[in-house]
N, C-alpha and C positions, 0 to 999 in steps of 0.2 A: 309559317312553317308547320304549325299545328294543323292548319286546314289542308295543306299539301299532303301530309301523311294520312290525315283522316280520309281524304278522298282516294288516296292510293289504296287504303284498306278496303274501301268499297269496290273499287274498280278491279281488283286483282281476281276476284271470283269469276267475273265475266271473261277476262283475258285467259284464265286457265280453264274455263268451262269446257271447250272441246276436248282437251287432254283429260280432264277429270271424268267427263262422261264416257270417254273411250276406255280409260284405264279401270274405272270402277264399274263399268257396264250399267250405267244409269239411264233411265228414261228421262224425257224432258220434264215430266211432272216431278220426278224425284229430285232432279237437279234444281228445279224451281223451289222445292221445299228447302234446300240448302240456302238458296238466295233469300227466301223469306225468313229463315231462321235468324239471320243477322238482325232483323227488325223485331223479333219476338219480344225481347226485353228492352229494346231500344226505347220504345214508348214508355214502358214501365219505369225504367231508370230515370228518364227525363221527368216523368211525373213525380217520382219520389224526391229527386233532387230539387225540383221546383217547389214542392210542398214544404221542404225543409229550408227553403230560401232564406238566406241571412244567418242561419245557425252555424254554417261552416264557412271558412274563408274560401272565396271563389278561386283565388290563386292556387291554394292547396288542392282544391277539387280538380283543377286541370292536371296537376301532377299525378294525383291518384288515378284519374281516368287514363292518362297516357301509359302508366305502368300496367294497368289492367289490360288495355288492348295489346300491349306488347307481349305480355305473358300468354294471352290467348292465341297468338299466332304461332308460337314456337312448337307446340305439340304436333303440328301438321308435318314437321320435318321427319317424324318417325315413320319408317317404311310401312308399319302395320296400320297406320292411321287411315281409316276408310270413311264410309258414308256417315256413320254415327259420330266419329270424332270431328268430322267437318261440321256437322250440325251443332255439336256442343261448343266447339270453338267459335263458330260464327255467332251463336247466341251470346257467349261471353263477350266477344268483341263488340257486339251491338250494345250490350249492357254498359260497357265502358265508354262507348262513343255517343250514346243517346243524348246526354246533356251537353256534349262537347261544344257544338256550335253556339247554342244560346249562352252558355257560360263564357265562351270566348268573346262573343259580342258584348256581353255585360261588362267584362273586365276591360275590353278595349274602349267602351263608351266612357269609362272613368278617366280617360286621358284626354278627352276632347269635349268642347262645348256643343250644345244642342244642334246648331245648324250644320255641324259636320258629321252627324251620326250616319247619314246615308252614305257618305264617302267612306267612313270607317268600316261600315258593314260591307261596302263594295270591295274594299281591299281584302277583307277576310274571305269573301266569296270568290274573289279572283284566285286566292290560294287553292281553292278546290279545283278551279279550271287548270291551274298550273300543275296540280297533282296528277291530272290525267295526261296533260301534255308531256310532262317529264317522266311520269311513271309508266305510261304505256310502252314506249320503246325499251325502257330499262327492265321492266317486269317481263316483257316478252322475250328479251334477251336472256334473262335468268331462266325462264321456262325452257328456252331452246337449248341452252348450254348446260344447265344444272338440273333441269326437271321442274315441274310445276310446284313441287313442295317448297323449293327454295325461294320462290317468289313471295310466299307467305313469311318465310323465315327472315328474309331481308327487311320486310316491313316491320316485323317485330323488333329487330335490332335498331332500325331507324327511330322507332318510338321510344326505346330506352335512351338513345342519345338525346332526343328532344327533351325528355323528362329531366335529364341531368342538366341540360342548358337552362331550362326554365327555372329549375330550383335555384340556380345561381343568379340568373339575370332577370327573372320575371317578377311581376307584382302589379298592384293596382295604382291608379293615378290620383291626381288631386281633385277630380270632379266627383268623388265618391259621395259626398253629402250635399251636392248642389243640384239645382234644376227645379222646374216647376213642381210644386206640391211636395218638396222635400220636407220630411218630418210628419207627413200625413199618411195614415194607414186607411186604405179603402177596402171595403168588403170584397173578398175573393169572388164570391158569387156574382157580384155586380160587374166585375171585370170580365168574367167568362160569358156573361149575358150581353155584353156591349156589342153593337154591330161591327165595330172595328176589329175586335178580337176574333169574333166569329168569322168575319170575312177573311182575315189573315190565315186562320186555321183551315178554312175550306180551300183557299188558294194553295196553301202549303200541302194539303192532302193531294190535290190534283197534280201539283208539281212533283211530289214524291212518287206518285204513280208512274209518271214518265221517267223519273230517275231510276226507279227499280227496274223498269222495262229496259232502259238503256244499259244499265250496269250488268244485268243478267243475260240479256238476249241480243244486244246489238252486235257483239263480236261474232256470234253464231250466224246472225243475219248476213253480215258482211262476207263471211266465208261461204255460206251455202247459196245465198241469193246473188251476192255481188261477184262471187267467184275468186275472191282474194285469198292469198295464202295466210297462214297464221302469223308469219313474220310481218307481212304487209299490214294486217289488221292491227298489230301492235302500234303501228304509226297512225293508221287511219282513225283509230279510236280517239285520237287527240283532236280531230277536226272540229267536233262540237266545242271543245274548249277554246279553239282559236276564235270561233264566233263569240264565245263568252268574253274573251279578252277585249273584244270590240263592243259588245252590247252592254256589258256591265259598266264600264267607264262612261259610255254614252248616256245611259239612263241616270247614272249617279250625277254626271255633270248637269244634265237637264234638271234634275231634282234640286241640286244645289243652286243653280241660277234662278229657278222659280222661287225658291225660299228667300234668297237674297233680294229678289225683286218684290217681295211681299205677297206673292200669290198664296192662296189658301192651301193648307195641307191636304184638304179634301180633293181639290182638283188635281193637285200634283200627284198624289198617290193613286187616285182613281184612274186618271188618264194614262199615266205612264205604266201603271200596273196592268191595265187592260191590254195595252199595246204589247207589253212583255209576255203576255199569255197568248194573244192572237197570232203573233208571228210564228212561234213554234207549232201551233195548231196547223197552220198552213203548211209548214214543212212536213209534218206527220202525214197529212193527206197526200202531199206530193210524192212521198216515198212509195205509196201504193200505186201510183200512176206512172212512175218513171222507170225506164229500163236500166239495167246495169250500165255504169259509165260515169263520167264526170258530173252529169246532172243529178244522178242519184246521190253522189257524195255531197253535193251542195245541199240537197234536201235533208240528208242526214245531219249535216253540220248545223243547219238552221233549226231542225226539229229538236235536237238535244242540246243545243248551245244557247239559243236566244233566251230560253226560260231561266237561265242563271240569274238574270237581272231582277227576277221577282224577289229573291231572298233578301237583298239589302233593303228593298222597299218595305217589305212586310216587317222585318226586324226593326227598322227605324220607326215605322208607324206605331208598333206596339210599345216601343220605348217612349215615344211621344205621348202615348195614351195614358200611362200610369206614372205615379210618383216613383222615385228611385227605390223606395222601400219595397215596392211590389214588382219592380222591373224583372228581377231574376225569376220569380215564380211565373210571371206572365209569359216570358219568353220560353221557359222550360215547358210549361203546360201547352203552349202553342206547338212546340216541337213534338211533344208527346202525341197530340192528336194528329198533327200533319204527317208524322212518320208512319202512321197506320196505312197510308197509301202505298208505301214501299213494302210493308208487310204483306199486303194482299197481292201486289202487282206481279212479282216473279212467279208465284204459284198459279194465279189466275191466268196469266198469259201463257204459262207452260201448259195448263189444262186446255186452253183454246188451241194451242199448236198441236197437241196430241189428238184432239177431236175434230180438227179440220180435215176436209177431203184431201188436201195436199198441204205441204209445209208452206208453199207460197201463198195459198189462200189463208192459212193461219196467220201468217205475218201481216197480211192485209187487214184481217180482223183486229189484231191487237193494236196496230197503228191507228186505225180509224177510231177505235175505242179511246185510245190515249188522246187523240185530237178532240173528241167530244168532251173528255174530262178537262182538257186545257181550256176550252171555251167556257166551261162551267166555272172554273177558277177565275178566269178573267172577268166574267160577269159579276162574281162575288166581290171583286175588288172595287167595283163602282160604289160600294157601300162603306169604303174606308173613310172615316172622318174623325181622326184622333183628337182634333181640337174640340169639336162639339162633344164627343163622347167623354173626353178627358175632363171637361168642365163639369159634366154630370157626375162623374166619379168623385171629383173633389168635393162636391156638395154632400156626398154620402159619407165622406171620410171623417176620421177623428184624429186629433193630434197624437203622435206616437209618444208614449210615456217612457222615458229612459229609466233604467233600473238605478 
């Protein structure tokens, strides 16, 4: 549920984008600035929470983050709220959501043994896909019947409800102090210099580039290039998530079977990770070659849906890399660096659209660039080797001294 609301918060700006641009008289680049604003403090907050890892209860951190994003959505309901308010609230929303996914994974991992981590991360990732599938039609209906401002307000209320439920029902599990290397503190610099952590961060950056592109510009592309109405786009925006509902369980199942069969973590993460990046790259290129119609929608679904499978692989690989004492910081710092892709993507792609000879040519440029970025991320995953790199980190570690 946390992940469903989290992704609804990200998707709402793109769904409301045409209405916002029209009502506030914005250029594509200025609207892109709003999209990038969400990620301005996203990275910084993930970095700060990661560096403070272990000092605060991860369970209470989730409550605080949910309250912050809920509060950030509500000012948009004011009729006078314009360009500046949208930027400020999106920045605050991003600050609240920045550490969300890594902390959610960290807490969820405390309920399951090591071989099931990829499955656990996959379920959380599927929450994001469901957030788009369920949220697209609901938010589009809110925009149509109550205005685009209420789509933000409804998400703020949903966040408050989740925070109340989590405060009553949530918590950490029994695997908090178990796992390889438990009780060992390894140098943070050594973690950040390990090939596995770097590979995961690079792949996350390229994946977030595509995510920022899809959330900010895909609804506009479907309206202008595909010729669909805003109401239809509210449903079509969920197509990539339908692919994610297939691709994520498939990759998670293959990873689980390989681990149970004793296959190396290196071959499992590298091969499945490269495949999860290569497939969406093909979809992005196909979008530039396919005329409007069913084939274009299939390309869109693959381009922005298949890459969801990367997230559980990289999260599980980093969790395998480090002892539990460093897991929170390793996951949060990985998110901090990865999310910079989504900071740059909405603005950079808006700039490309504004400076292209035609809007159609501009969309071709941004999709081909995203395809190249996806291939770069897939190639970086060939260096994921948490078993080898983890052994090296343990040799550098020292026992943790309890107060």
